[in-house]
KEKE-3310 file (N, C-alpha, C; in steps of 0.2 Angstrom, whole numbers, plus 5000, padded with zeros to 4 digits):
npx = (4954:4963:4968:4977:4975:4981:4976:4981:4975:4961:4949:4950:4949:4954:4956:4943:4937:4945:4941:4928:4930:4935:4924:4916:4923:4923:4910:4907:4913:4926:4937:4944:4945:4954:4953:4966:4971:4967:4970:4967:4965:4957:4943:4933:4920:4917:4927:4923:4912:4918:4925:4915:4910:4921:4929:4943:4958:4967:4967:4973:4974:4975:4982:4986:4974:4963:4965:4961:4947:4943:4945:4933:4923:4925:4924:4929:4937:4945:4961:4968:4980:4991:4997:5013:5021:5012:5007:5019:5020:5009:5010:5020:5015:5016:5006:5000:4998:4996:4999:4991:4994:4987:4989:4989:5002:5018:5018:5016:5028:5036:5029:5028:5042:5043:5035:5042:5053:5048:5045:5033:5020:5017:5004:5004:4998:5002:5010:5021:5030:5038:5040:5046:5055:5061:5074:5078:5068:5071:5083:5080:5072:5081:5087:5079:5064:5052:5038:5032:5017:5009:4995:4990:4982:4989:5002:4998:4994:5005:5012:5004:5005:5018:5019:5019:5031:5049:5060:5072:5067:5060:5057:5052:5042:5026:5016:5000:4991:4977:4977:4971:4962:4967:4970:4967:4967:4973:4991:4996:4987:4987:4995:4988:4977:4962:4959:4946:4946:4956:4953:4942:4942:4940:4936:4937:4931:4939:4951:4957:4971:4977:4968:4973:4987:4985:4981:4993:5001:5010:5007:5009:5023:5028:5022:5031:5043:5039:5038:5050:5057:5049:5049:5062:5068:5078:5076:5075:5069:5056:5041:5028:5011:4998:4981:4966:4953:4955:4954:4964:4976:4990:5005:5017:5031:5039:5055:5053:5044:5031:5017:5010:4995:4985:4968:4953:4937:4939:4941:4945:4943:4946:4961:4963:4958:4965:4977:4975:4971:4981:4992:4980:4965:4949:4930:4920:4906:4907:4905:4908:4914:4911:4922:4916:4907:4916:4922:4933:4950:4962:4978:4991:5006:5015:5016:5029:5030:5017:5015:5024:5028:5028:5041:5050:5048:5051:5065:5069:5068:5077:5089:5089:5092:5089:5081:5068:5060:5060:5053:5041:5036:5037:5028:5015:5014:5014:5002:4993:4995:4991:4977:4973:4973:4984:4995:4999:4993:5003:5014:5016:5025:5035:5039:5043:5055:5063:5064:5072:5083:5088:5089:5099:5109:5108:5114:5113:5101:5095:5081:5079:5085:5076:5064:5068:5071:5059:5052:5059:5057:5044:5043:5052:5045:5035:5043:5048:5037:5033:5045:5042:5046:5038:5020:5007:5009:5011:4997:4988:4982:4970)
npy = (4958:4972:4985:5000:5012:5020:5027:5031:5040:5039:5041:5036:5022:5010:5015:5018:5004:4998:5004:4999:4986:4985:4990:4979:4969:4974:4973:4959:4957:4951:4959:4974:4991:5006:5020:5031:5041:5049:5052:5062:5067:5079:5076:5083:5080:5067:5064:5071:5063:5051:5055:5057:5045:5037:5044:5050:5056:5064:5072:5073:5084:5089:5102:5119:5127:5119:5113:5124:5125:5112:5114:5122:5113:5101:5092:5101:5094:5087:5087:5095:5093:5096:5093:5087:5086:5085:5072:5064:5066:5061:5048:5042:5042:5039:5032:5023:5007:5000:5005:5010:5012:5019:5029:5037:5038:5047:5054:5046:5040:5046:5046:5031:5028:5036:5029:5017:5021:5024:5011:5004:4992:4990:4991:4990:4998:5008:5009:5017:5018:5007:5004:5016:5020:5009:5005:5014:5010:4998:5000:5007:4998:4988:4994:4994:4988:4988:4981:4976:4973:4967:4974:4975:4964:4954:4953:4951:4938:4931:4933:4925:4912:4910:4905:4892:4886:4886:4901:4898:4887:4892:4892:4901:4916:4919:4930:4935:4941:4949:4952:4962:4973:4970:4958:4948:4955:4958:4959:4969:4979:4984:4996:5007:5008:5016:5029:5025:5012:5006:5009:5000:4989:4971:4965:4974:4989:5004:5017:5029:5029:5016:5007:5010:5006:4992:4989:4991:4983:4989:4989:4977:4975:4985:4978:4968:4974:4979:4966:4961:4969:4967:4953:4950:4943:4939:4947:4938:4927:4930:4930:4934:4930:4927:4927:4926:4925:4930:4924:4916:4924:4925:4915:4904:4895:4880:4873:4859:4857:4859:4870:4883:4891:4906:4908:4915:4925:4940:4952:4966:4967:4956:4952:4965:4963:4951:4956:4965:4957:4947:4936:4928:4921:4926:4924:4930:4938:4939:4937:4921:4912:4896:4882:4876:4885:4894:4886:4885:4887:4897:4899:4909:4913:4928:4939:4947:4954:4959:4966:4977:4988:4983:4975:4986:4992:4982:4980:4993:4991:4980:4987:4997:5009:5025:5023:5016:5026:5035:5029:5027:5040:5044:5036:5040:5053:5050:5043:5053:5061:5052:5049:5062:5062:5065:5057:5040:5024:5015:5023:5024:5014:5016:5029:5026:5019:5028:5037:5028:5028:5040:5044:5051:5041:5037:5028:5025:5032:5047:5053:5066:5065:5056:5063:5073:5066:5060:5073:5076:5066:5067:5080:5077:5069:5077:5085:5077:5074:5087:5088:5079:5066:5057:5053:5058:5061:5078:5087:5076:5071:5063)
npz = (5133:5132:5121:5117:5104:5089:5075:5059:5045:5046:5040:5027:5016:5022:5035:5040:5038:5048:5060:5059:5061:5074:5081:5080:5086:5098:5101:5102:5113:5114:5113:5119:5114:5115:5108:5105:5097:5081:5064:5049:5032:5025:5027:5037:5041:5042:5051:5062:5065:5069:5080:5088:5091:5095:5104:5105:5112:5105:5089:5072:5058:5040:5038:5045:5042:5041:5054:5062:5058:5063:5076:5080:5078:5085:5100:5115:5123:5115:5108:5095:5081:5068:5051:5045:5057:5067:5064:5066:5079:5085:5081:5089:5101:5119:5125:5117:5110:5098:5082:5068:5052:5040:5030:5014:5002:5001:5013:5023:5026:5037:5049:5051:5053:5065:5073:5074:5080:5093:5096:5094:5090:5073:5062:5046:5031:5023:5008:5003:5014:5014:5001:4996:5007:5012:5015:5026:5034:5038:5044:5056:5062:5066:5076:5088:5096:5090:5079:5063:5056:5042:5034:5021:5008:5001:5007:5020:5018:5014:5026:5035:5029:5031:5044:5044:5043:5045:5043:5036:5029:5018:5001:4991:4989:4983:4975:4971:4957:4950:4936:4930:4919:4906:4903:4894:4883:4866:4865:4856:4856:4868:4871:4867:4874:4881:4894:4900:4897:4904:4918:4919:4928:4931:4943:4954:4962:4963:4968:4956:4954:4959:4952:4939:4941:4943:4930:4923:4930:4939:4952:4957:4955:4965:4976:4976:4980:4993:4999:4998:5008:5020:5022:5021:5010:4995:4979:4968:4973:4975:4967:4956:4951:4939:4944:4942:4948:4961:4974:4980:4990:4991:4991:4999:4995:5001:5004:5003:4993:4996:4995:5002:5004:5007:5008:5003:5004:4995:5006:5015:5028:5035:5035:5042:5054:5058:5061:5070:5082:5082:5090:5089:5083:5079:5078:5065:5056:5043:5025:5018:5005:5000:4994:4984:4979:4973:4964:4953:4952:4943:4937:4930:4921:4923:4911:4905:4893:4892:4902:4904:4912:4925:4925:4925:4937:4946:4943:4948:4962:4963:4960:4970:4983:4980:4969:4969:4975:4965:4954:4960:4963:4949:4943:4948:4943:4929:4928:4931:4919:4909:4912:4910:4897:4889:4887:4880:4885:4885:4886:4900:4905:4897:4902:4915:4912:4906:4917:4926:4919:4919:4933:4946:4955:4972:4985:4998:5004:5013:5022:5017:5004:4998:4997:4989:4978:4974:4971:4960:4951:4948:4942:4931:4923:4918:4911:4902:4895:4889:4881:4871:4873:4879:4875:4864:4846:4843:4842:4840:4851:4862)
capx = (4961:4962:4973:4976:4977:4981:4975:4982:4971:4956:4944:4951:4945:4957:4954:4936:4936:4948:4937:4921:4932:4936:4917:4913:4926:4921:4903:4907:4916:4932:4942:4941:4950:4954:4955:4969:4971:4965:4973:4965:4966:4953:4937:4931:4913:4918:4931:4918:4907:4922:4927:4909:4909:4927:4932:4950:4961:4970:4967:4978:4972:4981:4986:4983:4968:4959:4966:4956:4940:4942:4944:4927:4918:4926:4923:4935:4942:4949:4967:4969:4986:4990:5003:5018:5024:5006:5007:5024:5018:5003:5012:5025:5012:5018:5000:4998:5001:4995:4999:4989:4997:4984:4989:4991:5007:5024:5017:5016:5034:5039:5025:5031:5049:5042:5032:5047:5058:5045:5044:5027:5018:5013:4999:5005:4995:5005:5015:5027:5034:5043:5043:5051:5059:5063:5081:5077:5063:5075:5089:5077:5069:5087:5089:5074:5059:5046:5037:5028:5012:5006:4988:4989:4980:4994:5008:4996:4993:5012:5014:5001:5008:5025:5019:5019:5038:5054:5062:5077:5064:5056:5060:5050:5036:5022:5011:4995:4988:4971:4978:4968:4958:4970:4973:4965:4968:4979:4997:4998:4982:4986:4998:4984:4971:4960:4958:4941:4947:4961:4948:4937:4944:4935:4935:4936:4930:4945:4953:4960:4979:4977:4966:4978:4992:4983:4981:5000:5004:5015:5005:5012:5030:5028:5022:5037:5047:5037:5038:5058:5059:5045:5051:5070:5070:5081:5071:5075:5065:5050:5038:5021:5008:4991:4977:4960:4948:4957:4952:4971:4978:4997:5007:5024:5034:5044:5060:5052:5039:5025:5015:5005:4991:4980:4963:4946:4934:4943:4937:4950:4942:4949:4968:4963:4956:4970:4983:4972:4971:4987:4992:4975:4960:4942:4925:4916:4900:4909:4903:4913:4912:4914:4926:4911:4905:4922:4922:4939:4956:4966:4984:4995:5012:5014:5019:5032:5029:5010:5015:5032:5030:5030:5048:5053:5047:5056:5072:5071:5069:5083:5094:5089:5095:5083:5077:5060:5057:5059:5048:5035:5034:5035:5021:5009:5014:5013:4995:4989:4995:4987:4971:4972:4973:4990:5000:4996:4994:5010:5019:5018:5031:5041:5042:5046:5061:5066:5066:5077:5089:5090:5090:5105:5108:5110:5114:5111:5097:5091:5074:5079:5087:5071:5060:5071:5070:5052:5050:5064:5054:5038:5046:5055:5039:5031:5048:5049:5030:5035:5050:5039:5048:5031:5014:5005:5012:5008:4990:4985:4979:4964)
capy = (4961:4979:4989:5007:5011:5026:5026:5037:5039:5035:5043:5032:5015:5005:5018:5016:4998:4996:5006:4995:4979:4987:4990:4972:4965:4976:4971:4953:4957:4948:4964:4981:4995:5013:5024:5036:5046:5048:5057:5061:5073:5085:5075:5084:5078:5060:5064:5073:5056:5046:5057:5056:5038:5034:5049:5050:5062:5069:5071:5077:5085:5090:5108:5123:5129:5114:5113:5130:5123:5107:5116:5124:5108:5095:5093:5105:5089:5084:5091:5095:5094:5097:5093:5081:5086:5082:5065:5061:5066:5055:5040:5041:5043:5033:5028:5019:5000:4999:5010:5009:5018:5018:5035:5036:5043:5048:5057:5040:5036:5049:5043:5025:5029:5039:5024:5013:5023:5023:5004:5002:4987:4995:4987:4994:4998:5013:5006:5020:5017:5001:5005:5023:5021:5002:5005:5018:5007:4992:5002:5009:4991:4985:4997:4994:4983:4988:4976:4978:4967:4970:4974:4973:4957:4950:4952:4948:4932:4928:4933:4919:4906:4909:4902:4885:4883:4890:4905:4895:4882:4895:4893:4908:4920:4920:4936:4934:4947:4948:4952:4969:4973:4969:4950:4944:4959:4956:4963:4974:4983:4987:5002:5011:5008:5022:5029:5022:5005:5005:5010:4995:4983:4966:4962:4978:4997:5006:5023:5030:5027:5009:5004:5011:5002:4986:4988:4991:4979:4992:4988:4970:4977:4988:4974:4964:4978:4978:4959:4961:4973:4964:4946:4948:4937:4942:4947:4932:4922:4933:4929:4936:4925:4929:4922:4930:4924:4933:4920:4914:4930:4924:4909:4903:4889:4878:4868:4852:4856:4861:4877:4885:4897:4909:4909:4918:4931:4947:4956:4968:4967:4949:4954:4970:4959:4947:4960:4968:4952:4942:4930:4925:4922:4927:4923:4936:4937:4942:4932:4917:4907:4889:4880:4873:4891:4897:4881:4884:4892:4898:4902:4910:4916:4935:4940:4954:4959:4962:4971:4980:4992:4978:4974:4992:4993:4977:4982:4999:4988:4977:4991:4999:5016:5030:5022:5015:5032:5038:5026:5028:5047:5045:5032:5044:5059:5047:5041:5060:5063:5047:5051:5068:5060:5068:5052:5034:5020:5012:5028:5024:5010:5020:5035:5023:5017:5034:5039:5024:5029:5048:5046:5051:5036:5039:5021:5025:5038:5049:5056:5071:5063:5052:5068:5077:5061:5060:5078:5076:5062:5070:5085:5075:5065:5082:5088:5072:5075:5093:5087:5075:5059:5052:5057:5058:5067:5084:5088:5070:5070:5060)
capz = (5131:5130:5117:5115:5097:5085:5067:5055:5039:5049:5036:5021:5016:5027:5041:5042:5040:5055:5065:5059:5064:5082:5085:5080:5091:5105:5102:5104:5120:5113:5114:5121:5111:5117:5102:5108:5092:5074:5059:5043:5028:5025:5028:5044:5043:5044:5057:5068:5067:5072:5086:5093:5093:5098:5110:5105:5115:5100:5082:5067:5051:5035:5038:5050:5040:5043:5061:5065:5057:5067:5083:5080:5077:5089:5108:5118:5126:5110:5106:5087:5079:5061:5047:5046:5064:5071:5062:5069:5087:5087:5079:5094:5108:5124:5128:5111:5110:5091:5078:5061:5047:5033:5026:5007:5000:5004:5020:5028:5028:5043:5055:5052:5056:5072:5077:5075:5086:5099:5099:5093:5085:5068:5057:5040:5025:5019:5005:5003:5020:5012:4993:4995:5013:5015:5018:5032:5039:5040:5049:5062:5065:5069:5082:5093:5098:5086:5074:5058:5054:5035:5032:5014:5008:4998:5012:5026:5016:5015:5033:5038:5026:5033:5050:5042:5043:5048:5038:5032:5024:5013:4994:4987:4990:4977:4976:4967:4954:4946:4929:4928:4913:4900:4904:4888:4877:4862:4867:4852:4857:4875:4872:4864:4878:4884:4901:4901:4897:4910:4924:4919:4931:4931:4950:4959:4961:4967:4966:4949:4953:4961:4946:4934:4942:4942:4923:4921:4934:4943:4959:4959:4956:4971:4981:4976:4984:4999:5001:5000:5015:5025:5024:5020:5004:4989:4973:4964:4977:4975:4960:4955:4946:4938:4948:4940:4953:4967:4980:4984:4991:4990:4993:5001:4993:5005:5000:5002:4988:4999:4993:5008:5001:5011:5003:5006:5000:4995:5011:5019:5036:5037:5037:5047:5061:5061:5063:5077:5087:5082:5086:5090:5078:5081:5073:5063:5052:5036:5020:5017:5000:5000:4987:4978:4976:4969:4958:4950:4953:4938:4937:4923:4922:4922:4904:4904:4887:4892:4908:4904:4918:4931:4925:4927:4945:4950:4942:4952:4968:4963:4960:4977:4984:4979:4963:4970:4976:4958:4949:4963:4960:4941:4942:4950:4938:4923:4928:4930:4912:4905:4913:4906:4890:4887:4885:4879:4890:4884:4889:4907:4905:4893:4906:4920:4910:4906:4924:4928:4915:4920:4940:4949:4961:4979:4987:5005:5004:5018:5021:5012:4997:4995:4996:4983:4972:4973:4967:4954:4946:4945:4938:4925:4920:4915:4906:4896:4891:4885:4876:4867:4873:4880:4873:4857:4842:4844:4838:4840:4858:4861)
cpx = (4959:4969:4972:4979:4977:4980:4976:4979:4964:4950:4944:4948:4948:4955:4948:4934:4939:4944:4930:4924:4932:4929:4915:4916:4924:4914:4902:4911:4923:4938:4939:4947:4949:4957:4959:4969:4969:4968:4969:4967:4962:4945:4934:4924:4914:4922:4927:4914:4912:4924:4921:4908:4915:4930:4939:4953:4964:4968:4972:4975:4978:4985:4982:4976:4962:4959:4960:4949:4938:4941:4937:4921:4919:4925:4930:4940:4946:4955:4968:4976:4985:4997:5007:5020:5018:5006:5013:5023:5013:5006:5017:5022:5014:5012:4997:5001:5001:4995:4997:4990:4993:4984:4991:4996:5013:5024:5017:5022:5037:5035:5027:5038:5048:5039:5037:5051:5055:5043:5037:5025:5014:5010:5000:5001:4998:5011:5021:5032:5040:5045:5048:5057:5061:5069:5080:5073:5067:5080:5086:5074:5075:5089:5085:5070:5053:5045:5032:5023:5009:4998:4986:4988:4985:5000:5005:4995:5000:5014:5010:5004:5015:5025:5019:5026:5042:5057:5067:5074:5061:5061:5059:5044:5033:5017:5006:4992:4982:4972:4975:4964:4960:4973:4972:4966:4973:4985:4997:4993:4982:4989:4993:4978:4969:4959:4952:4942:4952:4957:4943:4939:4938:4932:4933:4934:4935:4946:4957:4967:4980:4974:4970:4984:4991:4983:4988:5004:5010:5013:5009:5020:5031:5027:5027:5042:5046:5038:5046:5059:5055:5047:5058:5072:5073:5075:5071:5071:5057:5046:5030:5017:5001:4986:4969:4955:4949:4955:4959:4974:4986:4998:5015:5026:5039:5049:5059:5046:5032:5023:5009:5002:4987:4975:4957:4943:4938:4939:4943:4949:4946:4956:4968:4962:4961:4976:4980:4973:4977:4990:4986:4969:4953:4937:4923:4910:4902:4907:4909:4911:4915:4919:4921:4909:4910:4923:4929:4944:4960:4972:4988:5001:5011:5018:5022:5031:5022:5010:5022:5033:5031:5038:5052:5053:5051:5062:5074:5072:5075:5090:5095:5091:5088:5079:5070:5057:5056:5054:5041:5032:5032:5029:5015:5008:5011:5005:4990:4989:4991:4979:4968:4971:4979:4995:4996:4997:5001:5016:5021:5024:5036:5043:5044:5053:5065:5068:5072:5084:5092:5091:5097:5106:5111:5109:5111:5107:5095:5084:5074:5080:5080:5065:5062:5070:5064:5050:5054:5060:5048:5039:5048:5050:5036:5037:5048:5042:5032:5040:5047:5042:5042:5025:5013:5009:5008:5002:4986:4982:4972:4958)
cpy = (4968:4982:4996:5008:5019:5024:5032:5035:5036:5036:5039:5025:5010:5008:5016:5009:4995:4998:5002:4988:4980:4987:4984:4968:4967:4973:4963:4951:4952:4953:4970:4986:5003:5017:5030:5043:5044:5054:5056:5067:5079:5083:5076:5082:5071:5060:5066:5067:5052:5048:5057:5050:5035:5038:5049:5056:5066:5067:5075:5077:5088:5096:5113:5126:5124:5113:5118:5127:5117:5109:5119:5119:5102:5097:5098:5100:5086:5088:5090:5097:5095:5096:5087:5080:5083:5074:5062:5061:5061:5048:5038:5041:5037:5029:5023:5012:4999:5005:5008:5014:5016:5025:5033:5041:5043:5050:5052:5038:5039:5046:5036:5025:5032:5033:5018:5014:5023:5016:5001:4996:4991:4990:4992:4993:5004:5010:5009:5019:5012:5002:5010:5022:5014:5001:5008:5014:5001:4994:5004:5003:4988:4987:4996:4988:4983:4983:4979:4972:4970:4969:4972:4966:4952:4948:4949:4940:4928:4928:4926:4913:4905:4905:4895:4881:4888:4895:4902:4889:4885:4895:4900:4910:4920:4924:4935:4941:4945:4948:4959:4968:4971:4962:4947:4949:4957:4961:4969:4979:4987:4994:5008:5012:5015:5022:5025:5014:5003:5005:5005:4989:4977:4964:4969:4986:5000:5014:5023:5027:5019:5005:5004:5006:4994:4984:4988:4986:4982:4990:4981:4971:4981:4983:4969:4968:4978:4971:4958:4964:4969:4958:4944:4943:4942:4942:4941:4927:4925:4934:4933:4931:4928:4924:4926:4930:4928:4930:4918:4922:4930:4917:4908:4895:4886:4874:4861:4851:4859:4868:4878:4891:4899:4911:4912:4923:4937:4952:4959:4968:4960:4950:4959:4967:4955:4950:4964:4962:4947:4942:4925:4926:4921:4926:4930:4933:4939:4936:4927:4911:4901:4887:4879:4879:4894:4892:4880:4889:4892:4902:4903:4913:4924:4936:4947:4958:4962:4967:4973:4984:4988:4976:4980:4993:4989:4979:4988:4995:4985:4981:4995:5007:5021:5028:5020:5021:5036:5035:5027:5035:5048:5042:5037:5050:5055:5046:5047:5061:5058:5048:5058:5068:5064:5063:5045:5030:5016:5017:5028:5020:5013:5026:5032:5021:5023:5038:5035:5026:5036:5049:5046:5046:5038:5031:5020:5031:5040:5052:5062:5070:5060:5058:5072:5072:5061:5066:5079:5071:5064:5076:5082:5072:5071:5085:5083:5073:5082:5093:5082:5068:5054:5057:5056:5063:5073:5086:5082:5067:5067:5066)
cpz = (5129:5127:5116:5109:5094:5078:5063:5048:5041:5044:5029:5022:5021:5034:5044:5042:5046:5060:5065:5062:5072:5085:5085:5085:5098:5107:5104:5110:5119:5115:5117:5119:5114:5112:5105:5103:5085:5071:5053:5039:5029:5026:5036:5046:5046:5051:5063:5071:5071:5079:5091:5095:5097:5104:5110:5109:5111:5093:5077:5060:5046:5036:5044:5048:5043:5051:5065:5064:5062:5074:5085:5081:5082:5096:5110:5121:5121:5107:5098:5085:5071:5057:5049:5053:5068:5070:5066:5077:5089:5086:5085:5101:5113:5126:5123:5110:5102:5087:5070:5057:5041:5029:5018:5005:5004:5011:5025:5030:5036:5049:5056:5055:5063:5076:5078:5081:5092:5101:5099:5089:5079:5064:5051:5034:5020:5015:5004:5008:5018:5005:4992:5000:5016:5018:5025:5037:5042:5045:5056:5065:5069:5075:5088:5093:5094:5081:5070:5056:5048:5035:5025:5013:5006:5003:5018:5024:5017:5022:5037:5035:5029:5040:5049:5042:5045:5042:5033:5027:5018:5006:4990:4990:4983:4979:4970:4964:4950:4938:4926:4921:4906:4899:4898:4882:4872:4863:4863:4853:4864:4875:4871:4869:4880:4891:4903:4901:4903:4916:4924:4922:4932:4937:4954:4957:4966:4964:4959:4949:4954:4955:4940:4935:4942:4934:4921:4924:4939:4950:4961:4960:4963:4977:4982:4981:4991:5002:5003:5007:5021:5027:5023:5015:4998:4983:4969:4967:4979:4969:4961:4950:4946:4941:4947:4946:4959:4973:4984:4983:4990:4993:4995:4999:4997:5001:4999:4996:4990:4997:4998:5005:5007:5006:5007:5002:5000:5000:5015:5026:5039:5039:5042:5054:5063:5063:5069:5083:5086:5088:5086:5084:5081:5077:5071:5058:5045:5031:5019:5012:5002:4993:4982:4975:4971:4963:4955:4952:4947:4940:4932:4926:4920:4916:4905:4899:4888:4898:4909:4910:4924:4931:4927:4934:4948:4949:4947:4959:4968:4964:4967:4977:4984:4973:4964:4971:4969:4954:4953:4962:4953:4940:4943:4945:4931:4922:4927:4922:4908:4907:4911:4899:4886:4884:4883:4885:4891:4886:4896:4908:4902:4898:4912:4918:4909:4912:4927:4925:4917:4928:4941:4955:4967:4983:4994:5006:5011:5016:5016:5005:4994:4993:4989:4976:4969:4969:4960:4949:4943:4940:4930:4921:4915:4910:4900:4891:4886:4880:4870:4867:4876:4877:4866:4853:4842:4839:4837:4846:4857:4862)
residu = (MET:LYS:ARG:ASP:ILE:THR:ILE:LEU:GLY:SER:THR:GLY:SER:ILE:GLY:THR:GLN:THR:LEU:GLU:VAL:ILE:SER:GLU:LEU:GLU:SER:SER:ARG:ASP:HIS:GLU:PHE:ASN:VAL:ILE:ALA:LEU:ALA:CYS:GLY:SER:ASN:LEU:GLN:LEU:LEU:ASP:GLU:GLN:VAL:GLY:ARG:PHE:GLU:PRO:GLU:LEU:VAL:CYS:VAL:LYS:ASN:GLU:GLU:LEU:GLN:GLY:LYS:ALA:LEU:THR:GLN:LEU:PRO:ASP:SER:THR:ARG:VAL:LEU:SER:GLY:PRO:ASP:GLY:LEU:LYS:GLU:ILE:ALA:ALA:LEU:PRO:ALA:THR:ASP:LEU:LEU:VAL:ASN:ALA:LEU:VAL:GLY:PHE:ILE:GLY:LEU:GLU:PRO:THR:LEU:ALA:GLY:ILE:ARG:ALA:GLY:LYS:LYS:ILE:LEU:LEU:ALA:ASN:LYS:GLU:SER:LEU:VAL:VAL:GLY:GLY:GLU:LEU:VAL:GLU:ARG:GLU:LEU:GLU:LYS:GLY:SER:ALA:THR:ILE:LEU:PRO:ILE:ASP:SER:GLU:HIS:ASN:ALA:ILE:PHE:GLN:ALA:LEU:GLN:ALA:GLY:GLN:SER:ASP:GLU:VAL:LYS:ARG:LEU:ILE:ILE:THR:ALA:SER:GLY:GLY:PRO:PHE:LEU:ASP:THR:PRO:ILE:GLU:GLU:ILE:ALA:ASP:ALA:THR:PRO:GLU:GLU:ALA:LEU:ASN:HIS:PRO:ASN:TRP:ASP:MET:GLY:ASN:ARG:ILE:THR:CYS:ASP:SER:ALA:THR:MET:VAL:ASN:LYS:GLY:LEU:GLU:VAL:ILE:GLU:ALA:HIS:TRP:LEU:PHE:GLY:LEU:PRO:TYR:GLU:ARG:ILE:ASP:ALA:VAL:ILE:HIS:PRO:GLN:SER:PHE:VAL:HIS:SER:LEU:VAL:GLU:TYR:ARG:ASP:GLY:SER:ILE:ILE:ALA:GLU:MET:GLY:ASP:PRO:ASP:MET:ARG:VAL:PRO:ILE:GLN:TYR:THR:LEU:THR:TYR:PRO:ASP:ARG:TYR:PRO:ASN:ASP:TYR:HIS:LYS:SER:THR:LEU:ALA:GLU:VAL:ARG:ARG:LEU:ASP:PHE:ARG:GLU:LEU:GLU:GLU:GLU:ARG:TYR:PRO:ALA:PHE:LYS:ALA:VAL:VAL:GLU:ALA:GLY:GLU:ALA:GLY:GLY:ASN:ARG:PRO:ALA:ALA:VAL:ASN:GLY:ALA:ASP:GLU:ALA:LEU:ILE:LYS:LEU:PHE:LEU:ASP:GLU:LYS:ILE:ARG:PHE:GLY:ASP:ILE:ALA:THR:GLY:LEU:ASN:LEU:ILE:LEU:ASP:ALA:VAL:SER:PRO:VAL:GLU:GLU:PRO:THR:LEU:LYS:ASP:LEU:ARG:GLU:THR:ASP:GLU:TRP:ALA:ARG:ASN:SER:VAL:ASN:ARG:PHE:TYR:GLU:GLU:GLY:LYS:ILE:GLY:PHE:PRO:ARG:GLY:GLU:GLU:LEU)
# end
């Protein structure tokens, strides 16, 4: 089986693992992939290595300055594009069968829309495409033949578990969460947690934002919003549950009481491989724990008192329109202030609620509306800080 593929975000974690899985599938002779195009931000050294290995026809880099540098480093046969326009162009390439969107941030939304309009099968790891632009994505999907397969482990798990029944048989979706570093911390102590404590995740070594989002459980609120758009269920039928072992990636409960779980070692290469080869499954050499090695699987309710930011994000999703864009942009700005030790950990949830109270609602937002909302939210967070609505009493910063 031969597939022509474009990878956006090729030098990031998901992008590099996707290329690793492609190499492994090709070495086993199960598949042949033709890498048509790659896109990255500014890591030209790694991009150069990837071009040498996979020989794409096109690449895209962050801006024109990097484009000029790339032109001097890459083979003459490789066409170099740059910026958002370049991303949209390679996302819609006629030669591409599969489009992997592993970009980080708002910049990933437009390429997703371009891929949908071009009728691609999109393997999606860019959360903003659905958190911020879910309504736009849904409208475009309804017009054409494009499909989306989720790479994110929780949503990929739900996608797999949904194959055990019909859509009208589903009672609810259950997204699992590790609980983060404050799972057993006394609730009254969490609001004053330090950046060092928030970044001390018990299970994972991740980037600063996703680690903080795990501590606040904002990440699970965002995943609830994504699940709503991916699987078409109302918010009241999407739950989150604490599962410290992170072995069960998510579950689907059916109307007859059956609960179907997708389980396995937390290895992103597994959902990546499944989306690349769907609907077939192929062997691999990844480590696989036995149930006896795991020994026990614990589950707890997600306490909203412990994770107030989770509630704020889900409320934004339920309200819809441009509100998810507002909380997503605000969250990033709040985390920066927290890591700079300008606000308390508890101010992240406070700031999200302030944003929800202050945002001017747009019920059917355009791409322009979403961009403006994102910018407004980030600026508003900094204004709230300057006005003393969030942060330490002046003179008492850490």
